[in-house]
C-alpha positions as CSV (number, residue, x, y, z in Angstrom):
1,X,2.8,-10.3,6.2
2,X,0.2,-10.6,3.5
3,X,0.4,-7.1,1.8
4,X,-2.6,-5.2,0.5
5,X,-3.3,-1.7,-0.7
6,X,-6.2,0.3,-2.1
7,X,-6.4,3.7,-3.6
8,X,-7.3,5.9,-6.5
9,X,-4.8,6.7,-9.2
10,X,-5.0,9.5,-11.8
11,X,-2.7,10.3,-14.6
12,X,-2.0,12.7,-17.4
13,X,-0.5,11.4,-20.6
14,X,0.9,13.5,-23.4
15,X,3.0,12.6,-26.4
16,X,4.1,13.3,-30.0
17,X,3.8,10.9,-32.9
18,X,4.3,10.3,-36.5
19,X,2.0,8.5,-38.9
20,X,2.2,7.2,-42.4
21,X,-0.4,5.3,-44.4
22,X,-0.4,2.0,-42.5
23,X,2.0,2.6,-39.6
24,X,2.3,5.0,-36.7
25,X,4.7,5.6,-33.8
26,X,4.1,7.8,-30.7
27,X,6.4,8.7,-27.8
28,X,4.8,9.8,-24.6
29,X,5.3,10.8,-21.0
30,X,2.8,10.0,-18.3
31,X,2.6,11.8,-14.9
32,X,0.7,9.9,-12.3
33,X,-0.5,10.3,-8.7
34,X,-2.0,7.8,-6.3
35,X,-3.6,8.4,-3.0
36,X,-4.5,5.4,-0.8
37,X,-3.7,3.1,2.0
38,X,-0.9,0.5,2.2
39,X,-0.7,-2.3,4.7
40,X,-1.8,-5.9,5.2
41,X,-2.5,-8.8,7.4
42,X,0.1,-10.1,9.8
43,X,-0.1,-13.3,11.8
44,X,2.1,-14.5,14.6
45,X,1.9,-17.8,16.4
46,X,3.9,-19.1,19.3
47,X,3.5,-22.8,20.2
48,X,4.9,-24.1,23.5
49,X,4.8,-27.5,24.9
50,X,6.4,-29.2,27.9
51,X,5.4,-32.4,29.8
52,X,4.4,-30.5,33.0
53,X,2.2,-27.8,31.5
54,X,1.1,-29.4,28.2
55,X,0.3,-27.3,25.1
56,X,0.1,-23.5,25.0
57,X,-0.6,-21.4,21.9
58,X,-0.4,-17.6,21.7
59,X,-1.4,-16.0,18.5
60,X,-1.8,-12.4,17.2
61,X,-3.7,-11.4,14.1
62,X,-3.3,-7.8,12.9
63,X,-4.8,-5.8,10.0
64,X,-2.9,-2.6,9.8
65,X,-2.9,0.2,7.2
66,X,-1.2,3.5,6.7
67,X,-2.2,6.4,4.3
68,X,0.3,7.0,1.4
69,X,0.7,9.3,-1.5
70,X,2.7,8.3,-4.6
71,X,3.8,10.5,-7.5
72,X,5.6,9.2,-10.5
73,X,6.5,9.6,-14.1
74,X,6.7,7.1,-17.0
75,X,8.0,7.3,-20.5
76,X,6.9,5.1,-23.4
77,X,6.6,4.3,-27.0
78,X,3.6,3.0,-28.9
79,X,3.8,1.6,-32.4
80,X,1.0,0.4,-34.7
81,X,1.1,-1.3,-38.1
82,X,-1.6,-2.5,-40.4
83,X,-5.2,-1.6,-41.0
84,X,-8.3,-2.8,-39.2
85,X,-9.0,-5.7,-38.6
86,X,-5.4,-6.7,-39.2
87,X,-3.8,-4.1,-37.0
88,X,-1.0,-4.8,-34.6
89,X,-0.1,-2.4,-31.7
90,X,2.7,-2.7,-29.2
91,X,3.4,-0.5,-26.3
92,X,6.7,-0.2,-24.3
93,X,6.5,1.8,-21.0
94,X,9.1,2.3,-18.3
95,X,9.0,4.3,-15.0
96,X,11.6,7.1,-14.8
97,X,10.7,8.4,-11.3
98,X,8.6,7.5,-8.4
99,X,8.3,8.8,-4.8
100,X,6.0,7.6,-2.1
101,X,5.2,9.6,1.0
102,X,3.7,7.7,3.9
103,X,2.8,8.6,7.4
104,X,3.2,7.2,10.8
105,X,-0.6,7.2,11.2
106,X,-1.3,3.5,11.6
107,X,-5.0,2.4,11.6
108,X,-6.3,-1.1,12.0
109,X,-7.3,-4.0,14.3
110,X,-5.3,-6.3,16.5
111,X,-6.8,-9.6,17.8
112,X,-4.7,-11.5,20.4
113,X,-5.6,-15.2,21.1
114,X,-4.5,-17.6,23.8
115,X,-5.0,-21.3,24.4
116,X,-3.7,-23.5,27.2
117,X,-4.3,-27.2,27.5
118,X,-6.8,-28.0,30.1
119,X,-8.4,-24.6,29.9
120,X,-11.4,-23.6,27.8
121,X,-10.6,-21.9,24.5
122,X,-12.5,-18.6,24.7
123,X,-12.5,-16.1,21.9
124,X,-14.1,-12.8,22.8
125,X,-14.7,-9.6,20.9
126,X,-13.6,-7.8,24.1
127,X,-10.0,-8.8,23.1
128,X,-10.3,-6.9,19.8
129,X,-8.1,-3.8,19.9
130,X,-8.5,-0.8,17.7
131,X,-5.2,0.6,16.5
132,X,-5.2,4.4,15.9
133,X,-2.6,7.1,16.0
134,X,-1.9,8.9,19.2
135,X,-1.6,12.7,18.8
136,X,0.8,14.6,21.0
137,X,-0.5,18.1,20.6
138,X,2.2,19.6,22.7
139,X,5.0,18.0,20.6
140,X,3.1,19.0,17.4
141,X,2.9,22.6,18.5
142,X,6.6,22.6,19.5
143,X,7.6,21.1,16.1
144,X,5.6,23.8,14.2
145,X,7.1,26.5,16.4
146,X,10.6,25.2,15.8
147,X,10.3,24.7,12.0
148,X,8.0,27.6,11.3
149,X,5.2,27.6,8.8
150,X,6.0,28.1,5.1
151,X,3.9,30.9,3.5
């Protein structure tokens, strides 16, 4: 699979620091949230050959994505020394927590292809399949009734 993702990330950063004439140091914590989609491109190819039937190739190309929400927190330290234009700044940052919630809602496209020796190679958009979630409203209603609704 060739992974891919897209989304929007926002963060809130706060810290405390100390500064003297030509040097400063600041410790900070950053809280971040990202909403987006995660997925990618998947390709499968099966090649078969035998003397009686010749060459046969079956392939499947899929582009599939799922929505995801990620929340995280980072801590870091930023230090500066010097005066402009000879100022040097270094930042060290490390994640301390991260949690991603995904869903089973898969969206995308699936394109199967077939070739057999001696037959024409026909690609058709009619073979293109749209992948989307199937909603079982009865099961959803039963799950909500079983678990209740938090108020």
